[in-house]
Each structure stands twice: as C-alpha cells, then as structure tokens.
C-alpha positions as CSV (number, residue, x, y, z in Angstrom):
1,X,-9.7,-60.3,12.2
2,X,-10.4,-57.8,9.5
3,X,-10.2,-58.6,5.9
4,X,-7.0,-56.9,4.5
5,X,-8.8,-55.8,1.4
6,X,-11.5,-54.0,3.3
7,X,-9.2,-52.3,5.9
8,X,-9.6,-49.0,4.2
9,X,-13.3,-49.3,4.1
10,X,-13.4,-50.3,7.8
11,X,-11.6,-47.1,9.0
12,X,-12.1,-44.4,6.4
13,X,-9.6,-41.5,6.8
14,X,-10.8,-38.2,5.6
15,X,-8.7,-37.4,2.6
16,X,-7.2,-33.9,2.7
17,X,-8.3,-31.4,0.2
18,X,-5.0,-31.0,-1.7
19,X,-6.1,-28.1,-3.8
20,X,-7.2,-26.2,-0.8
21,X,-4.0,-26.9,1.0
22,X,-1.9,-25.8,-2.0
23,X,-4.0,-22.6,-2.2
24,X,-3.4,-21.9,1.6
25,X,0.3,-22.4,1.2
26,X,0.4,-20.2,-1.9
27,X,-1.4,-17.4,0.1
28,X,1.1,-17.8,3.0
29,X,4.1,-17.7,0.6
30,X,2.7,-14.5,-1.0
31,X,2.1,-13.0,2.5
32,X,5.7,-13.8,3.6
33,X,7.1,-12.5,0.3
34,X,5.2,-9.2,0.8
35,X,6.6,-8.9,4.3
36,X,10.1,-9.6,3.1
37,X,9.8,-6.9,0.4
38,X,8.4,-4.4,2.9
39,X,11.3,-5.1,5.4
40,X,13.8,-4.9,2.6
41,X,12.4,-1.5,1.6
42,X,12.5,-0.3,5.2
43,X,16.1,-1.4,5.5
44,X,17.1,0.4,2.3
45,X,15.4,3.6,3.6
46,X,17.2,3.3,6.9
47,X,20.5,2.8,5.2
48,X,19.9,5.8,3.1
49,X,19.1,7.9,6.1
50,X,22.3,6.7,7.9
51,X,24.4,7.6,4.8
52,X,22.9,11.1,4.8
53,X,23.7,11.5,8.6
54,X,27.3,10.2,8.1
55,X,27.8,12.6,5.2
56,X,26.6,15.6,7.2
57,X,28.7,14.5,10.1
58,X,31.8,14.3,7.9
59,X,31.2,17.7,6.4
60,X,30.7,19.3,9.8
61,X,33.9,17.7,11.0
62,X,35.9,19.1,8.1
63,X,34.3,22.5,8.6
64,X,35.2,22.5,12.3
65,X,38.7,21.5,11.6
66,X,39.1,24.6,9.4
67,X,37.8,27.1,12.1
68,X,40.8,28.6,14.0
69,X,38.8,29.5,17.2
70,X,40.5,27.9,20.3
71,X,38.3,25.4,22.0
72,X,35.6,25.4,19.3
73,X,37.0,22.3,17.7
74,X,36.9,20.4,21.0
75,X,33.2,21.5,21.7
76,X,32.1,20.7,18.2
77,X,33.8,17.3,18.3
78,X,32.1,16.5,21.5
79,X,28.7,17.5,20.1
80,X,29.3,15.4,17.0
81,X,30.2,12.4,19.1
82,X,27.0,12.8,21.2
83,X,24.9,13.1,18.0
84,X,26.6,10.1,16.4
85,X,26.1,8.0,19.6
86,X,22.5,8.9,19.8
87,X,22.0,8.0,16.1
88,X,23.4,4.5,16.6
89,X,21.6,3.8,19.9
C-alpha cells in the first residue's frame, strides 16, 4: 500500500501551464470579439442597403400612383412586387 504522504510523488501529474492557458483563452476571446464586431458591421451595412431599397420602392410606388396612364400602375406594381420579392429572397 502506498504511503498517503507520497501519493503525489508516486504519480506525478503534469501541472498545466496556467499562464499559457490564460493567454490562449485571451487570444480566443479577442478573435471571437473581432468576429462579432465584423458581423455586426456587416449587419448594419445590410440594414442600410435594405432601407435604401425600401425608400426607393416607396418613392416609385407614389410616383406610379400619380401617373394617369391606364394599365401602367398595374404593370409598375407587378414589377415592384417582383423586385421586392427578389430582394428578400
């Protein structure tokens, strides 16, 4: 039977290098933070582009509503619906 005092000496476990582990975790945190910032910027840019498209679509709809040519409003509305559907797809 092993002596309880010398158990640690009998089976030495390699002690983890805590500073190296902390450094690795810090690097991973920074990497993930940078990814999050990049994704957030991309999302903001996409939202801005969507807002521009919606504004243009609304302006065109108002313009078409003011044009008194028969059938033109129906054609323009159909084109706008197709453009809006392709922008969301």
